[in-house]
C-alpha positions as CSV (number, residue, x, y, z in Angstrom):
1,M,-12.2,-8.0,41.9
2,A,-15.9,-7.2,42.6
3,L,-18.5,-7.1,39.9
4,N,-21.2,-4.3,40.2
5,D,-19.6,-2.9,43.4
6,T,-21.9,0.0,43.9
7,A,-20.2,0.9,47.2
8,K,-17.3,2.3,45.4
9,P,-17.2,6.0,44.5
10,Q,-18.4,7.0,41.1
11,P,-16.6,9.3,38.7
12,N,-16.8,13.1,39.2
13,P,-18.1,14.4,35.9
14,R,-16.6,17.9,36.3
15,Y,-13.2,16.6,37.2
16,A,-13.4,14.0,34.4
17,W,-13.7,16.8,31.8
18,Y,-10.8,18.6,33.5
19,V,-8.7,15.4,33.1
20,L,-9.8,15.0,29.5
21,T,-8.8,18.6,28.7
22,I,-5.3,18.1,30.0
23,L,-4.9,14.8,28.3
24,V,-6.0,16.4,25.0
25,I,-3.2,19.0,25.4
26,V,-0.7,16.1,26.1
27,Y,-1.8,14.3,22.9
28,V,-1.6,17.6,20.9
29,L,2.0,17.9,22.0
30,N,2.6,14.2,21.4
31,F,1.7,14.6,17.7
32,I,3.5,18.0,17.3
33,D,6.7,16.2,18.4
34,R,5.9,13.1,16.3
35,Q,4.7,14.9,13.2
36,I,6.9,17.9,12.8
37,I,9.4,15.9,10.8
38,S,6.9,16.1,7.9
39,I,7.2,19.8,7.3
40,L,11.0,19.5,7.8
41,A,11.4,16.5,5.5
42,N,12.7,18.2,2.4
43,D,15.3,20.1,4.4
44,I,16.4,17.0,6.3
45,K,16.6,15.1,3.0
46,R,18.9,17.8,1.5
47,D,21.1,18.4,4.6
48,L,21.6,14.7,5.5
49,G,21.7,13.2,2.0
50,L,18.7,10.9,2.5
51,T,16.1,9.3,0.1
52,D,12.4,9.4,0.3
53,G,12.5,5.8,1.5
54,D,14.9,6.9,4.3
55,L,12.4,9.7,5.2
56,G,9.6,7.2,5.4
57,F,11.7,5.0,7.6
58,L,12.6,7.9,10.0
59,Y,9.0,9.1,10.3
60,G,7.3,5.7,10.4
61,T,9.5,2.7,11.2
62,A,12.2,4.0,13.5
63,F,9.5,5.6,15.6
64,G,6.7,3.1,15.2
65,V,8.4,-0.2,15.9
66,F,9.8,0.9,19.2
67,Y,6.7,2.9,20.1
68,S,4.6,-0.3,19.6
69,L,7.0,-2.7,21.3
70,F,7.6,-0.6,24.4
71,G,3.8,0.1,24.4
72,I,3.4,-3.6,25.5
73,P,5.3,-3.5,28.8
74,L,4.3,0.1,29.4
75,G,0.6,-0.9,28.8
76,K,1.1,-3.6,31.4
77,L,2.5,-1.0,33.8
78,A,-0.5,1.3,33.1
79,D,-2.7,-1.6,34.2
80,S,-1.0,-2.0,37.5
81,W,0.8,1.3,38.5
82,N,-0.1,5.0,38.9
83,R,-1.0,6.1,35.4
84,T,-0.5,9.8,36.0
85,R,3.1,9.2,37.1
86,L,3.8,7.0,34.2
87,L,2.5,9.6,31.8
88,T,4.6,12.3,33.5
89,L,7.7,10.3,33.0
90,G,6.9,9.4,29.4
91,L,6.1,13.0,28.5
92,S,9.4,14.2,30.0
93,L,11.4,11.5,28.0
94,W,9.8,12.2,24.6
95,S,10.2,15.9,25.0
96,V,13.9,15.6,25.7
97,M,14.4,13.3,22.8
98,T,12.5,15.6,20.4
99,A,14.8,18.5,21.5
100,A,17.8,16.1,21.0
101,S,16.7,15.6,17.4
102,G,17.8,19.1,16.8
103,F,21.5,18.1,17.2
104,A,21.3,15.3,14.7
105,K,24.2,15.4,12.1
106,N,23.2,12.3,10.1
107,G,20.4,9.9,9.5
108,A,21.6,7.5,12.2
109,M,21.6,10.1,14.9
110,L,18.2,11.3,13.9
111,A,16.9,7.7,13.9
112,G,18.3,7.2,17.4
113,A,16.4,10.3,18.6
114,R,13.2,9.1,16.9
115,I,13.5,5.8,18.7
116,G,13.7,7.7,22.0
117,V,10.6,9.7,21.1
118,G,8.8,6.5,20.3
119,I,9.6,4.9,23.6
120,G,8.5,8.0,25.6
121,E,5.3,8.4,23.6
122,A,4.4,4.7,24.2
123,T,3.3,5.7,27.7
124,A,0.7,8.2,26.5
125,S,-2.3,6.3,25.1
126,P,-2.2,3.2,27.3
127,S,-2.3,5.6,30.3
128,A,-4.8,8.0,28.8
129,Y,-7.2,5.3,27.5
130,S,-7.2,3.6,30.9
131,L,-7.7,6.9,32.8
132,L,-10.5,8.0,30.6
133,S,-12.2,4.7,30.7
134,D,-12.3,5.1,34.5
135,W,-13.5,8.7,34.5
136,F,-16.2,8.2,31.9
137,P,-19.0,5.6,31.8
138,K,-19.4,3.3,28.9
139,E,-22.2,5.2,27.2
140,R,-20.0,8.3,26.9
141,R,-16.7,6.5,26.4
142,A,-16.4,6.7,22.6
143,T,-17.1,10.4,22.8
144,A,-14.4,11.0,25.5
145,L,-11.9,8.9,23.6
146,A,-12.8,10.6,20.3
147,I,-12.2,14.0,22.0
148,Y,-8.9,12.8,23.3
149,S,-8.0,11.4,19.9
150,S,-8.7,14.8,18.3
151,G,-5.3,15.8,19.8
152,L,-3.8,13.6,17.0
153,Y,-5.1,15.9,14.3
154,L,-4.7,19.2,16.2
155,G,-1.1,18.3,17.0
156,G,-0.4,17.1,13.5
157,G,-1.8,20.3,12.0
158,L,-0.1,22.6,14.5
159,S,3.2,20.8,13.8
160,L,3.1,21.9,10.2
161,L,2.1,25.5,11.0
162,I,4.7,25.9,13.7
163,G,7.5,24.0,11.9
164,G,7.0,25.9,8.6
165,Q,7.2,29.3,10.4
166,I,10.2,28.4,12.5
167,V,12.2,27.1,9.6
168,E,11.6,30.0,7.3
169,R,12.2,32.7,10.0
170,W,15.3,30.9,11.3
171,D,16.9,30.4,7.9
172,A,16.1,33.9,6.9
173,A,17.8,35.3,10.0
174,F,20.7,32.8,10.0
175,P,21.4,31.6,6.4
176,A,23.9,28.8,5.7
177,H,23.9,27.5,9.3
178,S,25.2,30.7,10.7
179,G,22.9,30.7,13.8
180,P,23.6,29.6,17.4
181,L,25.5,26.3,17.5
182,G,25.5,26.2,13.7
183,L,21.9,24.9,13.7
184,A,19.7,24.9,10.6
185,G,16.1,25.9,10.7
186,W,14.8,22.3,10.9
187,Q,17.1,21.6,13.8
188,A,15.9,24.7,15.7
189,A,12.3,23.6,15.1
190,F,12.8,20.3,16.8
191,M,14.2,22.1,19.9
192,A,11.4,24.7,19.9
193,V,8.7,22.1,20.2
194,G,10.5,19.6,22.5
195,I,11.3,21.9,25.4
196,P,7.8,23.0,26.4
197,G,6.8,19.4,27.1
198,L,8.9,19.5,30.3
199,L,6.6,22.2,31.7
200,L,3.5,20.3,30.6
201,A,4.8,17.3,32.5
202,L,4.7,19.2,35.8
203,W,1.0,19.9,35.2
204,V,0.2,16.3,34.4
205,S,1.8,15.2,37.6
206,T,-0.9,17.0,39.6
207,L,-3.8,14.9,38.2
208,R,-5.6,12.5,40.6
209,E,-5.5,8.8,40.0
210,P,-9.1,7.4,39.8
211,M,-10.2,4.0,41.2
212,R,-9.6,1.5,38.4
213,G,-12.8,0.1,37.1
214,Q,-15.0,2.6,38.9
215,A,-17.1,3.6,35.8
216,D,-18.0,0.0,35.1
217,G,-18.7,-1.1,38.7
218,I,-15.8,-3.5,38.6
219,A,-13.5,-2.3,41.3
220,T,-9.9,-3.5,40.5
221,P,-7.1,-3.0,43.1
222,P,-3.6,-1.9,42.0
223,G,-1.1,-4.6,41.0
224,E,0.9,-6.0,43.9
225,H,4.2,-5.9,42.0
226,P,3.9,-3.5,39.1
227,F,7.5,-3.1,38.2
228,R,8.3,-6.8,38.5
229,D,5.5,-7.4,36.1
230,F,6.7,-4.7,33.9
231,F,10.2,-6.1,33.6
232,D,8.8,-9.6,33.1
233,E,6.8,-8.2,30.2
234,L,9.9,-6.4,28.9
235,L,11.7,-9.8,28.7
236,T,9.0,-11.0,26.4
237,V,9.4,-8.3,23.8
238,I,13.1,-7.3,23.6
239,P,15.3,-9.7,21.6
240,P,17.4,-11.6,22.5
241,L,15.9,-11.6,26.0
242,T,12.8,-13.1,24.5
243,L,14.7,-16.4,24.2
244,F,15.2,-16.5,28.0
245,S,11.5,-15.8,28.4
246,A,10.6,-18.6,26.0
247,A,13.0,-21.0,27.7
248,R,11.2,-20.4,31.0
249,Q,8.1,-21.8,29.4
250,G,9.8,-25.0,28.5
251,S,11.9,-26.5,25.7
252,A,9.0,-26.9,23.3
253,K,8.1,-23.2,23.6
254,L,11.7,-22.3,23.1
255,A,11.9,-24.4,19.9
256,V,8.8,-22.7,18.6
257,N,10.2,-19.3,19.4
258,I,13.4,-20.0,17.6
259,A,11.6,-21.4,14.6
260,A,9.4,-18.2,14.4
261,A,12.6,-16.1,14.6
262,I,14.2,-18.0,11.7
263,L,11.1,-17.7,9.6
264,I,10.7,-14.0,10.3
265,A,14.4,-13.3,9.7
266,G,14.1,-15.2,6.3
267,A,11.1,-13.1,5.3
268,A,12.9,-9.9,6.3
269,A,16.0,-10.9,4.3
270,C,13.9,-11.5,1.2
271,L,12.4,-8.0,1.6
272,V,15.9,-6.5,2.1
273,W,17.0,-8.2,-1.1
274,L,13.9,-6.9,-3.0
275,T,14.1,-3.3,-1.8
276,G,17.7,-2.7,-0.6
277,S,16.2,-1.2,2.6
278,V,18.2,-3.0,5.4
279,A,17.2,-0.8,8.3
280,Q,13.5,-0.9,7.4
281,W,13.1,-4.6,7.2
282,V,15.4,-5.4,10.1
283,A,13.3,-3.1,12.3
284,V,10.0,-4.6,11.0
285,G,11.3,-8.1,11.5
286,I,12.4,-7.3,15.1
287,G,8.9,-5.9,15.7
288,A,7.1,-8.9,14.2
289,Y,9.2,-11.4,16.2
290,A,8.8,-9.5,19.4
291,V,5.0,-9.4,19.0
292,F,5.0,-13.2,18.5
293,S,7.1,-13.7,21.6
294,W,5.0,-11.4,23.7
295,A,1.7,-13.0,22.6
296,S,3.1,-16.5,23.3
297,A,4.2,-15.4,26.8
298,L,0.9,-13.7,27.5
299,K,-1.0,-16.9,26.7
300,E,1.0,-18.7,29.4
301,R,1.0,-15.9,32.1
302,D,-2.4,-14.4,31.7
303,P,-4.8,-16.7,29.8
304,P,-7.9,-14.5,30.4
305,A,-6.2,-11.4,28.8
306,F,-4.9,-13.6,25.9
307,Q,-8.4,-15.0,25.4
308,L,-10.1,-11.6,25.4
309,I,-7.5,-10.0,23.1
310,W,-5.7,-12.5,20.8
311,G,-8.3,-15.2,21.2
312,T,-11.2,-12.9,20.2
313,P,-11.6,-12.6,16.4
314,A,-13.8,-9.5,16.7
315,F,-10.9,-7.7,18.5
316,L,-8.4,-8.8,15.8
317,Y,-10.6,-7.9,12.9
318,T,-11.3,-4.5,14.4
319,T,-7.7,-3.6,15.2
320,L,-6.2,-4.9,11.9
321,G,-9.0,-3.3,9.9
322,Y,-8.3,0.0,11.4
323,G,-4.5,-0.6,11.1
324,L,-5.0,-0.6,7.3
325,I,-6.9,2.6,7.6
326,A,-4.0,4.0,9.5
327,F,-1.7,2.7,6.6
328,Q,-3.3,5.4,4.4
329,S,-3.8,8.1,6.9
330,Y,-0.2,8.0,8.3
331,A,1.2,8.0,4.8
332,V,-0.8,11.0,3.8
333,S,-0.2,12.9,7.0
334,F,3.5,12.6,6.5
335,W,3.8,13.1,2.7
336,A,1.1,15.8,2.1
337,A,3.3,18.8,3.1
338,P,6.5,17.6,1.3
339,Y,4.3,16.8,-1.7
340,V,2.7,20.2,-2.0
341,E,6.0,21.9,-1.5
342,R,8.0,19.7,-3.9
343,V,5.5,18.9,-6.6
344,L,3.1,21.8,-6.6
345,G,5.7,24.5,-5.7
346,A,4.2,25.9,-2.5
347,S,6.5,27.6,0.0
348,K,7.1,25.9,3.3
349,S,5.0,28.4,5.3
350,E,2.2,28.1,2.7
351,A,2.3,24.3,2.9
352,G,2.4,24.4,6.7
353,F,-0.6,26.7,6.8
354,W,-2.9,25.1,4.2
355,V,-2.1,21.5,4.9
356,G,-1.7,21.9,8.7
357,G,-4.6,24.3,9.5
358,P,-7.3,22.6,7.5
359,G,-5.9,19.2,8.3
360,A,-6.2,19.9,12.1
361,L,-9.8,21.2,11.6
362,A,-10.7,18.2,9.4
363,G,-9.3,15.7,11.8
364,F,-10.9,17.4,14.8
365,L,-14.4,17.5,13.1
366,G,-14.1,14.0,11.8
367,V,-13.0,12.3,15.0
368,I,-15.6,14.2,17.1
369,V,-18.5,13.7,14.8
370,G,-17.4,10.1,14.1
371,G,-17.2,9.4,17.9
372,R,-20.6,10.8,18.6
373,L,-22.2,9.0,15.6
374,A,-20.5,5.7,16.7
375,D,-22.0,6.1,20.2
376,H,-25.4,6.9,18.8
377,L,-25.5,3.9,16.5
378,R,-24.4,1.6,19.3
379,K,-27.5,2.4,21.2
380,T,-29.6,0.4,18.8
381,N,-27.0,-1.9,17.2
382,P,-24.2,-3.7,19.1
383,S,-22.0,-3.4,16.0
384,G,-23.1,0.2,15.2
385,R,-19.7,1.7,15.9
386,I,-18.1,-0.6,13.2
387,L,-20.4,0.9,10.6
388,V,-18.6,4.3,11.1
389,V,-15.2,2.6,11.1
390,L,-16.0,0.8,7.9
391,L,-17.8,3.3,5.8
392,A,-16.1,6.6,6.7
393,P,-12.7,5.7,5.3
394,L,-14.1,4.3,2.1
395,L,-15.7,7.7,1.5
396,S,-12.2,9.3,1.7
397,L,-10.9,7.5,-1.4
398,V,-12.4,9.8,-4.0
399,P,-11.1,13.1,-2.6
400,F,-7.8,11.5,-1.8
401,V,-7.3,10.5,-5.5
402,I,-8.4,13.9,-6.7
403,A,-5.9,15.6,-4.4
404,F,-2.9,13.7,-5.5
405,T,-3.7,13.9,-9.2
406,T,-4.5,17.6,-9.6
407,D,-2.1,20.4,-10.7
408,S,-4.1,22.9,-8.6
409,T,-3.0,23.7,-5.1
410,T,-6.5,24.9,-4.3
411,I,-8.1,21.6,-5.4
412,F,-5.3,19.7,-3.5
413,Y,-6.0,21.5,-0.2
414,A,-9.8,20.9,-0.6
415,G,-9.4,17.2,-1.5
416,N,-7.0,16.6,1.3
417,F,-9.3,18.4,3.8
418,C,-12.3,16.2,2.8
419,A,-10.3,13.0,2.9
420,A,-9.0,13.8,6.4
421,I,-12.5,14.3,7.7
422,F,-13.6,10.8,6.6
423,T,-10.4,8.9,7.7
424,S,-10.4,10.5,11.1
425,A,-14.0,9.6,11.8
426,A,-13.1,6.0,12.3
427,L,-10.8,6.4,15.3
428,G,-13.2,7.0,18.2
429,G,-15.4,4.0,17.4
430,T,-12.4,1.7,17.0
431,A,-10.8,2.8,20.3
432,A,-14.1,2.4,22.2
433,T,-14.7,-1.1,20.7
434,T,-11.3,-2.3,21.9
435,Q,-11.9,-1.1,25.4
436,D,-15.4,-2.7,25.5
437,L,-14.1,-6.1,24.5
438,V,-11.8,-6.5,27.6
439,L,-12.0,-6.2,31.4
440,P,-10.9,-3.0,33.2
441,R,-7.6,-4.5,34.4
442,M,-6.7,-5.3,30.7
443,R,-7.3,-2.0,29.2
444,G,-3.7,-0.8,29.0
445,V,-2.6,-4.1,27.4
446,A,-5.6,-3.9,25.0
447,T,-4.6,-0.4,24.0
448,A,-1.0,-1.5,23.4
449,T,-2.3,-4.3,21.2
450,F,-4.5,-1.9,19.3
451,F,-1.5,0.4,18.7
452,L,0.5,-2.6,17.5
453,A,-1.8,-2.6,14.5
454,T,-1.8,1.2,14.0
455,T,2.0,1.4,14.2
456,L,3.4,-1.9,12.9
457,V,0.9,-2.1,10.1
458,G,0.0,1.6,9.6
459,L,2.9,3.8,10.7
460,S,5.8,1.4,10.0
461,L,4.6,0.4,6.5
462,G,2.4,3.2,5.0
463,P,4.8,6.1,5.0
464,Y,7.7,3.8,4.0
465,M,5.8,2.2,1.1
466,A,4.9,5.6,-0.3
467,G,8.4,6.8,0.0
468,Q,10.0,3.7,-1.4
469,V,7.7,3.6,-4.4
470,S,8.5,7.3,-4.9
471,A,12.2,6.5,-4.8
472,V,11.9,3.7,-7.3
473,T,9.5,5.5,-9.8
474,G,10.9,9.0,-9.3
475,D,7.3,10.2,-8.8
476,L,6.0,11.1,-5.3
477,A,2.4,11.1,-6.5
478,T,2.7,7.5,-7.6
479,G,4.2,6.6,-4.3
480,I,1.4,8.1,-2.3
481,L,-1.4,6.7,-4.5
482,S,0.1,3.2,-4.2
483,I,-1.3,3.0,-0.6
484,I,-4.8,2.5,-1.9
485,V,-4.0,-1.3,-2.1
486,A,-4.9,-1.5,1.6
487,A,-8.5,-0.3,1.3
488,P,-10.2,-3.5,0.1
489,I,-8.4,-5.7,2.7
490,S,-9.4,-3.3,5.4
491,A,-13.1,-3.4,4.3
492,I,-13.2,-7.2,4.4
493,L,-11.7,-7.3,7.9
494,L,-14.2,-4.7,9.2
495,V,-17.2,-6.6,7.7
496,L,-16.0,-9.6,9.6
497,A,-15.7,-7.5,12.7
498,Y,-19.3,-6.2,12.3
499,R,-20.6,-9.7,12.1
500,S,-18.7,-11.1,15.1
501,L,-18.8,-8.2,17.5
502,P,-22.2,-8.7,19.3
503,A,-21.5,-12.3,20.3
504,A,-18.0,-11.4,21.5
505,E,-19.1,-8.6,23.7
506,A,-22.1,-10.5,25.1
507,S,-19.9,-13.4,26.2
508,L,-17.0,-11.3,27.5
509,V,-17.4,-12.0,31.2
510,A,-18.2,-15.7,30.7
511,R,-15.2,-16.2,28.4
512,A,-12.9,-14.4,30.9
513,R,-14.3,-16.6,33.7
514,D,-13.8,-19.8,31.7
515,A,-10.1,-18.7,31.1
516,G,-9.6,-18.5,34.8
517,E,-10.5,-14.9,35.7
518,P,-11.7,-14.6,39.3
519,I,-14.9,-12.6,38.5
């Protein structure tokens, strides 16, 4: 690795924007395939005999746990292999599994397909974050990542628009499952959004692979054994293979690993007893244990990466703080359309149009403006980005409460629009901060760690908690409003991040060198 290697070619600005455009389209499709289950939720609940807690599990936990766990070894692969090829393969997989969701005949089959979607989509952001960090210099990185992240909101909004139209038109043309293959409208919708991804994968495969670290002047060669490293990483996150990985570190490490597994299993058993949700807490327990095993193995195999990620409080405060913001935003993004359809009496197409369209616009505006503001504030304040991450979501609480306590669909749509602008503004600054706190070769793993917080904390718990509280109380509004409990915890963590970030970033290279990095 060479620091400040000016002999290496610098990024091509025009081609960088071309790459960004394609990656935004990929991320739009990513969230169409992920989010479309929201507008289909009431029909799935009816046809498959599920509860609101089950729906929260299917949307959040079944997808999120495997998305986050496979993101770890796939993030490692993104750090050492061709990222465009990895993204091409992942896009193909999640597109096929989205289409396969259309053949689900029960909750278990749909959960299996959602797991497959999660594994495939785990390739997207580690690859994209790493690619964009090599195509764009540091001073424009938050803007580039914010534009990429806008695909989240555009895709989420389009999924509701597209899904609502497909279901209503299909069910009108083929009532009572009388259509081809006996498919209902919600099943046809899954297939309609899944198949185009295979064509997009061909386009992605044409992208050039940039020199790793070129935008930062830290030229980093490809890994010598990317797939061996990938499978080694896989052993650290997939139980019970994690036990073999721990045993390779010595008997003491194995004993600690087993003790952690027992403690986590006990906690999961208590939560199953309290809620009756076996699948939810088994999956979350597996996720928590796998993360512990992986972090322990990373400490042994790659001390510099462990030090800059798990050993850096600023990194942890930032990712966990944003994870609790995602706790609210994922719950609302899933439940808003079923809520306005079920509680306020809107039709499926109306819910898709007025939740999806304004939601996409709000998210796009919020993430772009938030990213630009975060970059601007960072010019004069090393912690400036955290101000956006901290304050913007807090401003969302008032319109959020108004939206889910009103009897007016107009007020609901307006409140939901305003809340989405503020929550989305936090993403670009958070993503850029996590990239700035690590070396170029660690960006894929850092991204995977960041998404552990957004998925295991936000996606796996937020939608489920809202659904479970709804199932217990019989009131979906109460379930959704219950997620406000995360806001004060998130604020405390982000204040701590603001205070610790300047020293962490200033000492990055020195701390990596002290941990053994040859730099």
